[in-house]
C-alpha positions in Angstrom: 5.7 -35.0 29.1 6.6 -31.7 28.6 4.1 -29.0 28.4 5.5 -27.1 25.7 4.7 -26.8 22.3 6.7 -25.9 19.6 4.4 -24.2 16.9 6.4 -23.7 13.4 5.1 -20.6 11.2 3.7 -17.6 12.5 1.0 -16.6 10.2 -2.7 -16.4 11.3 -2.8 -20.0 12.0 0.3 -20.4 13.9 -0.7 -17.1 16.1 -4.2 -18.5 16.6 -2.8 -22.1 17.6 -0.6 -20.4 19.9 -3.1 -18.5 21.6 -5.2 -21.3 22.1 -2.8 -23.5 23.4 -1.5 -20.7 25.8 -5.2 -19.7 27.0 -5.6 -23.4 28.1 -2.4 -23.9 30.1 0.4 -25.3 27.6 3.4 -23.0 27.4 4.3 -22.3 23.7 7.7 -21.6 21.4 6.5 -19.8 18.3 9.4 -20.2 15.5 9.2 -17.9 12.4 12.4 -17.7 10.2 10.9 -14.1 8.7 11.7 -11.1 11.2 8.3 -10.9 12.4 5.1 -12.6 12.8 1.8 -12.3 10.9 2.4 -14.4 7.9 0.9 -13.0 4.4 -2.6 -11.5 6.3 -0.4 -9.0 7.8 0.0 -7.3 4.6 -3.6 -7.7 3.3 -5.9 -4.8 3.1 -9.2 -6.7 3.4 -10.7 -10.0 4.5 -13.6 -11.6 2.0 -16.6 -12.0 2.3 -16.6 -9.0 5.0 -14.3 -6.6 3.8 -12.9 -6.2 7.5 -9.5 -4.8 7.6 -6.9 -7.4 7.6 -4.4 -5.9 10.1 -6.8 -4.7 12.1 -8.4 -8.5 13.1 -4.5 -9.7 13.3 -2.4 -6.6 14.8 -4.4 -7.2 18.6 -3.4 -11.1 18.1 0.1 -10.2 17.2 0.1 -8.5 20.4 -1.3 -10.6 22.9 1.1 -13.2 21.5 4.1 -10.9 22.6 2.8 -10.1 25.9 1.5 -13.8 27.1 3.7 -15.1 29.7 2.9 -18.5 28.2 4.3 -17.8 24.9 8.0 -17.4 23.4 8.7 -16.0 19.9 11.6 -16.4 18.2 12.3 -14.7 14.9 13.8 -15.0 13.0 14.9 -18.3 13.5 14.5 -22.0 12.0 14.5 -25.5 13.3 17.6 -27.4 12.9 17.1 -30.7 14.4 14.9 -32.5 16.2 15.2 -35.8 18.5 13.0 -38.0 20.6 9.8 -39.0 20.4 6.1 -37.8 21.2 6.1 -35.9 24.4 9.6 -35.8 24.7 11.1 -34.0 22.1 14.3 -32.7 22.0 14.2 -29.4 19.7 17.4 -27.1 18.4 16.4 -23.9 17.2 19.2 -21.9 14.8 18.2 -18.2 16.0 19.5 -15.2 13.7 20.7 -11.8 15.3 18.6 -9.2 14.4 21.7 -7.0 15.4 19.8 -5.0 17.7 18.7 -5.4 21.3 15.3 -5.0 22.9 16.1 -1.4 24.0 15.0 0.0 20.5 12.6 2.5 20.5 11.6 2.4 16.5 12.3 5.9 16.7 13.1 5.4 12.7 16.5 7.2 13.3 18.7 4.5 12.2 16.6 4.1 8.7 16.8 7.6 7.7 20.6 7.7 7.9 20.9 4.2 6.3 22.2 4.8 2.7 21.6 1.1 1.3 17.6 0.9 -0.2 16.5 -2.2 -1.0 12.9 -3.7 -2.4 10.7 -4.9 0.5 10.0 -8.3 0.1 7.5 -8.1 2.8 5.3 -6.0 0.6 5.9 -7.6 -2.7 8.3 -5.3 -3.3 6.0 -2.8 -4.2 7.8 -0.5 -1.4 11.2 -0.1 -0.4 13.1 -0.5 2.9 17.0 0.1 4.2 19.4 -2.4 5.2 18.2 -1.1 8.9 14.8 -1.8 9.1 11.2 -2.9 10.7 9.2 -5.2 8.2 6.2 -3.7 8.9 4.4 -1.1 11.4 3.2 -3.7 13.7 6.2 -6.0 13.5 6.8 -8.7 16.6 9.1 -8.7 17.8 9.1 -5.1 17.6 12.9 -3.8 17.5 14.2 -3.1 14.0 17.0 -5.8 12.7 20.3 -5.5 10.0 19.8 -7.2 6.8 23.6 -8.0 7.1 24.0 -9.6 3.7 23.0 -6.1 2.4 25.0 -3.8 5.2 28.0 -2.1 4.3 29.2 -3.2 7.4 30.8 -6.8 7.7 31.2 -7.7 11.2 33.3 -8.5 12.8 36.3 -7.9 10.5 34.9 -4.7 8.6 32.6 -1.6 10.1 32.8 0.5 7.1 29.8 2.8 7.6 28.4 2.9 11.3 26.0 5.7 10.4 22.7 3.8 12.0 24.9 3.3 15.4 25.8 6.8 15.4 22.3 8.1 14.8 20.8 5.9 17.8 19.7 7.6 20.8 19.8 4.2 22.9 22.7 2.8 21.5 21.0 -0.5 20.6 22.7 -1.5 17.4 25.3 -4.0 17.9 27.6 -5.3 15.3 29.5 -7.6 17.6 26.6 -9.8 17.9 27.2 -13.1 16.7 25.7 -14.0 13.4 23.4 -17.1 14.6 23.3 -19.0 18.1 21.1 -22.2 19.3 18.5 -22.9 21.4 17.5 -25.8 22.7 13.7 -26.5 24.2 12.3 -29.9 25.3 9.0 -30.1 23.9 5.6 -32.6 24.1 4.4 -31.7 20.5 4.8 -30.1 17.4 2.9 -28.2 15.4 3.3 -27.3 11.7 1.9 -23.9 10.2 4.4 -23.4 7.4 1.8 -21.3 5.2 2.4 -20.9 1.4 4.1 -19.4 -1.1 2.7 -17.7 -4.7 3.9 -19.9 -7.9 6.0 -17.1 -9.8 3.9 -16.2 -13.2 7.1 -15.2 -15.1 7.3 -18.9 -15.8 3.9 -18.4 -18.1 5.6 -16.1 -20.7 2.2 -15.7 -22.5 1.5 -13.9 -19.9 3.8 -11.4 -19.8 4.7 -10.9 -16.1 7.6 -9.1 -15.6 8.2 -7.6 -19.0 5.2 -4.9 -18.5 4.3 -2.8 -15.0 0.9 -3.2 -14.9 0.9 -7.3 -15.2 0.4 -8.0 -11.4 0.5 -10.5 -9.3 -2.6 -10.6 -6.9 -0.2 -9.9 -3.7 1.0 -6.8 -5.8 -2.5 -5.5 -6.3 -3.5 -5.9 -2.6 -0.8 -3.6 -1.7 -2.1 -1.0 -4.2 -5.0 -1.5 -2.3 -3.7 -0.8 1.3 -3.4 2.6 2.9 0.2 1.7 4.2 1.3 0.4 0.3 3.5 2.5 -2.1 0.1 4.2 -3.5 -1.5 5.3 -0.4 -4.6 2.8 -1.0 -5.2 4.5 -4.6 -4.9 2.4 -7.2 -2.4 3.3 -9.8 -1.0 2.0 -13.2 2.8 1.6 -11.9 3.5 2.6 -15.5 2.6 5.7 -15.6 0.9 6.6 -11.8 -2.7 7.0 -13.2 -6.1 5.1 -12.7 -6.9 2.4 -14.4 -10.5 2.4 -16.4 -10.5 -1.3 -17.2 -9.2 -3.9 -15.3 -8.9 -7.9 -15.7 -8.2 -10.9 -13.4 -6.9 -14.5 -14.5 -6.1 -17.4 -12.6 -2.5 -18.7 -13.3 -0.8 -22.1 -12.6 -3.5 -24.1 -11.0 -5.3 -26.7 -12.7 -2.5 -26.6 -15.1 -0.8 -30.1 -15.9 2.4 -28.2 -16.8 2.9 -26.5 -13.1 0.4 -27.5 -10.6 -2.6 -30.0 -11.4 -4.8 -28.9 -8.1 -7.2 -25.9 -7.7 -5.8 -23.7 -4.9 -9.2 -22.8 -4.0 -9.1 -19.9 -2.8 -7.8 -17.8 -5.3 -11.2 -17.5 -6.5 -12.6 -15.1 -3.8 -10.1 -12.9 -3.7 -10.4 -12.4 -7.1 -13.7 -11.7 -6.1 -12.7 -9.4 -3.4 -10.4 -7.6 -5.8 -12.9 -7.1 -8.2 -15.4 -5.6 -5.5 -12.8 -3.0 -4.4 -11.6 -2.0 -7.9 -15.3 -1.0 -8.6 -15.3 0.7 -5.1 -12.1 2.6 -6.1 -13.7 4.1 -9.6 -13.0 1.5 -12.4 -15.6 0.9 -14.5 -15.1 -2.0 -16.4 -13.5 -5.0 -14.0 -13.6 -8.3 -15.9 -13.0 -11.9 -14.0 -11.9 -14.8 -15.8 -12.6 -18.0 -14.3 -12.6 -21.3 -14.8 -15.0 -22.5 -11.6 -15.8 -20.4 -9.0 -15.4 -21.8 -5.3 -17.4 -19.9 -3.7 -17.8 -22.3 -0.8 -17.6 -20.6 3.0 -20.1 -18.8 4.7 -21.4 -16.0 2.9 -19.3 -16.5 -0.1 -21.7 -17.2 -2.4 -23.5 -14.2 -1.4 -20.5 -12.0 -1.7 -20.0 -13.2 -5.0 -23.7 -12.2 -6.0 -23.0 -8.8 -4.7 -19.8 -8.2 -6.5 -22.1 -8.7 -10.3 -24.7 -6.8 -8.9 -22.3 -4.0 -8.2 -21.3 -4.6 -11.7 -18.0 -7.3 -12.2 -18.0 -9.0 -15.5 -17.3 -13.0 -14.5 -16.7 -15.1 -17.9 -15.8 -18.7 -17.8 -12.3 -19.2 -19.6 -8.8 -18.7 -19.1 -6.5 -16.1 -20.7 -4.2 -17.2 -23.3 -2.2 -14.4 -23.9 -1.7 -10.6 -22.6 0.6 -8.8 -24.8 1.0 -4.7 -25.0 -1.1 -3.0 -27.5 0.5 0.3 -27.4 -1.7 2.0 -24.7 -2.3 -0.6 -22.2 -2.9 -4.5 -22.5 -4.6 -6.9 -24.9 -5.8 -9.9 -23.6 -7.0 -13.0 -25.1 -9.0 -15.7 -23.9 -11.8 -18.3 -25.1 -15.4 -18.0 -23.9 -16.2 -21.5 -23.0 -20.0 -20.9 -22.3 -19.8 -18.9 -25.6 -17.4 -21.2 -27.2 -15.6 -18.1 -28.9 -12.2 -16.8 -28.9 -12.3 -13.0 -27.8 -9.4 -10.2 -27.3 -10.1 -7.5 -25.2 -8.3 -4.4 -24.0 -7.5 -3.1 -20.6 -5.4 -0.9 -18.4 -4.1 -3.5 -15.9 -4.3 -7.1 -15.3 -3.9 -8.9 -12.4 -2.7 -12.3 -12.2 -4.4 -14.8 -9.5 -1.2 -17.3 -9.2 -1.1 -20.7 -8.1 -0.5 -21.4 -4.2 2.4 -23.7 -3.6 4.6 -25.1 -0.6 6.9 -23.0 0.8 10.6 -23.0 0.1 12.3 -25.6 2.6 9.4 -27.5 3.8 11.0 -30.8 2.0 13.6 -30.1 4.6 12.2 -29.1 7.4 9.5 -32.5 6.8 13.2 -34.5 6.6 14.2 -33.1 10.2 10.8 -33.6 11.6 9.9 -36.7 10.2 7.0 -35.8 8.5 5.5 -36.2 5.3 5.2 -33.2 3.2 2.7 -34.8 1.0 2.5 -35.0 -2.8 4.6 -31.8 -4.5 4.9 -31.1 -7.9 8.0 -28.7 -8.7 8.1 -26.8 -12.3 11.1 -27.8 -14.1 11.0 -24.5 -16.7 10.8 -26.1 -20.1 7.1 -27.3 -19.2 7.6 -30.6 -18.1 5.9 -31.6 -15.0 8.1 -33.8 -12.4 6.2 -36.9 -10.9 4.9 -36.1 -7.3 7.1 -37.2 -4.7 6.1 -38.5 -1.6 8.5 -38.1 1.6 8.0 -40.8 4.4 8.9 -40.1 7.3 11.4 -42.2 9.8 9.5 -45.0 11.5 9.9 -43.6 14.9 8.5 -40.4 14.0 5.7 -41.5 11.7 2.6 -39.8 12.7 3.7 -37.4 15.4 3.1 -34.1 13.8 0.3 -32.3 12.5 0.1 -29.9 9.8 -1.8 -26.2 9.6 -1.6 -23.7 7.0 -1.3 -19.5 7.2 -3.6 -17.0 6.0 -4.1 -16.1 2.1 -4.9 -12.7 -0.2 -8.4 -12.5 1.3 
């Protein structure tokens, strides 16, 4: 039996699993399709309920993963094929080129001359990046990489720009690298920690997401709170750059038969955290619309009480519509405890979207021979598709364990 374990997904769950395995003596291959490990926790401001700095907790673990002699990090990369059986899997991994060698010193001179400006998907598109970039300051692997799909160069046929190559002192940018290469590893076990994605609330047109800049998702609001974010840690309205005086948070997509019938479970707690932080930033009126508060962990209920004592208002109900009112946003909702329909005006609205499996999980489940479990897919018109269960091939059933990544808290 091989003593190597393949860990797929490098969020906080995959990172901790890799460290635990490596400390126990196993060799670990860590595969992440994004250019850096860290997952969503790496772009958060604070964790609930202690309000500890998120990256302060995760960055040392990321650094340990990079330096541990028993851990191999492959990113950006994806599992392409799995053969064999428990104890003796043969895994083919397709690794995409970074077009930057390990000699990169992260001097940042290349990004300063790159003419391509793009939304930074690693920060919920609340900031920008260049075609050559590093996803986050604490990225692991640490070398920069080239987004070849948006780069002006198209190797090996066209090298039109070359500004980054000319600006790089150690000459570590190589556009003649092959775009992908395959790596084969013999592993004894596979651990899946592929995390999640947030439901895109634009599907709920009544909530107006995408039509008004001051209607944000929870991750976008998180970036406003973060000192490394676009506003330097200040909560400012994207519409006019002014601090809001009032803010409302509302659950979106969870426990909704049109989209996701389940409760996403942790949205309540990060909404409570956001309410507490909004008050701490000087927002005088903070309202959280909830269905049922899931304060289920150690210290969670006490944190909810703390937020209420600080002045956050919690209303049992769900927003029915969000629309501009000329100077801000008007939220219509039902207060289910009072049995009344209310309309209130706010300067900013934060949506807490449902959690769903990440894109490509069904294909990964097919490759691994691992059941993906029930899933519901939105079909645009509001109708729900019957949940589909993926059954693994007989020779691989029960071979793979699943985990999860971090969340906005």
